[in-house]
Phi, psi and omega in degrees: 000148187286151172297135182300329179294334185264349176290134179295152184297323182291345174259000182281129177251180185295327182293311179307315186296315178297319178296331182293337183298347178282342184280161181290327186233153171287152171304166179283106183225163174299159185307312182296323176287322171305317177299317178297324176296316182289318178304317177295343172265009181062042171253064186300318180300312176298317180298313184296314181304319184296308187277347182297327177269005184259154181232017177273154184301322184298312185289328176288328175293320177293322170311296183309311180304312179305317184289334171298306185307315180293339180091009178263080189293328176292326175292313177308311183297323178300311179295318173302319179294320182297326183271006182053040186233144175293138172306135180269149181227003183276188179302139179299322179293324180290322173293317179298316178303310180306311181300313175304307189293320182297310190288325173292317176296329175292318176298313174300329174278355181083010178283336181071209177283138185293133180261159172288147178280000000 
């Protein structure tokens, strides 16, 4: 199997994404996925710095998730609202998996970053 770091982002699935966590740097990915990569490595500050300056829906959803991880639920609700998404209440790891899977699938489908309606 090819090295996950060398796999083009559009061909990366969740397994390859998780394998890339062993590398020193994330693969070339859109900001929201890079933030999820850092979060999976317990690098909350790096993840937050990435999405802090972004205004796309995917980044706002990840931003909300980051504040849930942090335990700042009012701030998380704010970011869910900005992303026009219902606040999540399930397990944090399930939300992370769903966010990563959706965004990787969108990349593979050529949809790129989710835009606002």
